C-alpha positions, 0 to 999 in steps of 0.5 A, a space after each residue: 514551523 514547516 518551511 516551503 521550498 518554493 518550485 518554479 514557475 506559476 505556483 498553481 500550475 507548477 504544483 499541479 504538474 508536480 503533484 500530476 508527476 508524483 501521482 502517476 509514479 504512484 500509480 506504476 508502482 501500484 500496478 506492479 503489485 497487480 502486474 501478475 495476479 491474474 496470471 498466477 493461473 497460467 505461470 506454472 505452465 508459461 514458465 515450467 514451474 510448480 503453482 507453489 513456486 509460481 506464488 512466489 512471483 507475488 509473495 517476493 514482491 511483497 516481501 522486498 517492498 516491506 523491506 526496502 521501503 524504510 530503507 529508501 525513506 531513510 536514505 531518502 531523507 539523509 541524501 534527498 527524497 527525489 534521488 533515492 525516488 529516481 534509484 526506486 523507479 530504476 530498480 523496477 526499471 531493472 525488474 521489469 526489463 528482465 521479465 520481459 525478456 525471459 522465460 526462466 522462472 527463477 530470473 523472473 522471480 528476481 526482477 518481480 523482488 526488483 519491482 516490489 522494491 519500488 513501493 518506497 516511491 509512494 512514501 517518497 513521494 508524499 514527503 517530497 510533496 510535504 518539502 516543495 508545495 504550499 501549504 494549502 497543496 499538500 493535503 489534497 496531493 498527499 490523499 491523491 499520492 497515498 490513493 494511488 495504492 488503490 487506484 493503480 491496483 484497480 486499473 491493473 487488473 483489465 490491462 492485465 486481463 487484455 494484454 494476457 488475452 490478446 499478446 504475449 505475457 512478457 509485453 506487461 513487463 516491456 510496459 512497465 519498463 517504459 512506463 518506469 523510463 518515462 516516469 524517470 525522466 518526467 521526474 528528473 524534468 519537473 520534481 525539484 530536489 528538496 534541500 532539506 537532509 538529516 545528514 548522519 551515517 546510514 544505519 545499516 546494521 538496523 537495515 539488516 536488523 529490520 529486514 530480517 525480521 520484517 522477512 520471517 514475520 511477512 512469510 509466515 503471515 503469507 504463506 502460513 494457509 500453504 504451509 499450515 499454521 500450527 508446521 514448525 516452519 510458520 512457528 519457527 517463523 513467527 518466533 524468530 520475528 519476535 526475537 528479532 524485532 525485540 532485538 532491533 528495538 534495542 539497538 535501535 533506542 542505542 545507536 545515535 543515527 537510527 533507521 527509525 527513530 522509536 521514540 518518535 515512532 512511539 508517541 501516542 499520535 504516530 503509535 496510534 496512527 501505524 497501528 490504525 494503518 493495519 487495520 484499515 490496510 486490512 479492511 482496504 485491501 479485502 475488497 480488492 483480494 475477493 472483487 474479481 473473485 465474486 465477478 468470475 465465479 459460476 453463477 451456479 455458486 449461487 453468488 458469482 457472475 460468471 465474468 471474463 478477467 477481463 469483464 470483470 476488471 472492467 466491472 469493478 473499475 469504479 473502484 479504482 475511480 471512486 478512490 482518485 475522486 474521492 481523495 479531494 473530498 479527503 483533503 477537505 475534511 482534513 483542512 476543515 476539521 483536521 486528519 482526525 475527522 477524515 480518519 474517523 469518517 473514512 473508518 465508518 464508510 468502511 465499516 459501512 460498505 463492508 456491512 453492505 458487502 456481507 449481506 447482499 449478494 446481488 444483483 451485480 450493482 448492488 454489489 459493485 455499489 458495495 465495494 465501491 462505497 469501500 474504495 470510497 472509504 479506503 480512499 478517505 483514510 489513505 489520504 489523512 493517513 500520511 497528513 497525520 504522520 507528517 504533522 507529528 513528526 520532525 521535517 527531516 524524519 518525513 520520509 521515514 516516518 511515512 515509509 513506516 506508515 506505508 509498512 504498516 500498511 502492507 503488514 495489514 494487507 498481507 494479513 488481509 490475505 492471510 485471512 482470506 485464504 483461511 476464509 474462503 478455503 474454511 468453507 467450499 461449494 461443488 459446481 461441475 467438479 471444481 471447489 469454490 469459495 461459499 457465499 458464507 465465507 465471503 460474507 465472514 470476509 466481509 464482516 472480519 474487514 468490517 471489524 477491523 474497520 470498526 477498531 479502526 474508528 476506535 483508534 482513530 477517536 483514541 489519537 491525540 489531535 495535533 494543530 493545524 499547520 502554521 501553529 506550533 506542531 509536535 513535529 517542531 517542538 517534538 513534544 507531545 501532539 497537544 489536544 486541540 480538538 
């Protein structure tokens, strides 16, 4: 049974303050993921490089986040979750500082790698909430923390647009430095350290093996459209990933203190939830990827609205707002009927939003409404995923398990990027000599995303349900989950 670690001060006020600080850390990290996206067309000129090189400013952060998230999670379980959260925020501050003071492409790329490592803040924050908060506050805190991945991404687009139009792009990185340092100060002053530790030695070889396998997989997935899916390089990377994952799994099952406890990860609840996270990552991210493109495309395409970067970001703010508003609903559904019900409900909402978006390309309120419905479904599901994981694993492994779940979502978002790139370049229209994706291409994107969400509904329905907190759970007994509801 979970042992709550009491935090000082009035319980309700103190809990809300801890949740607020950790959620703001999640928003800061999420902002880093979209910080440079609106500027990608300008970076070849700003950094004196090629468009292909400039795309690495996104790819490198994606890969570093995927690699470091499970590493920081395991280190958090061993040496302290708050300590590792501060390390991640410190790396984000360092990377941002590099980008703020240089015009050298290689240096900015290093800065983006360091910024990407901070993705580990979200699963660490979720695990801290489980350790510190009263039982009745955990679900709402976790739901909000998980939703910050979408909230920050939505508000980042208009912020980047305004700064890029009126100030130097370096101010984006300088602002990120200030944000990271402020978050570090708040965490040190307000968030206590958890006393839960696993001890043991860090699995360095397992970390290196997982990093190599993930790098091969995500590099092939994110760059396959540019390099050619049938090219020797991409096929070699996929083959290398398969071999490395197999060797890594063989080693992890035989080492006494593995980076990832694969026996726990193989439990039906954990395994199906992580697979579900890949699908939901694909379904959720599709709206973020194509929303701004739909707003900015010329009206002559037949679907676009001809908006500026800043205006499109403002119009799409309801997406981020919806995730913040509906994350408490996710927690309430989970408390009343269990996380499996929340997963099914949220995934069904995702299906509805994508089907509507695939068929309706106007008027503007209808398009924004469809994308907002997708965001609502994502908020419901994202809030329930970590709760499901935490109920199914031992309390000493929550950071590592949540990091693995975050990694699964990252694989889904990177896969979504590849699918969107392939579909939007496969069917195009020409307006004033410029090539744009066709309306049919965007319909296909939403249909594929809706299909992923529909499969997520099926997997959620097949996932064994867990007993409510306070009873004997699988996380306490290390047995298979009970089919209670």
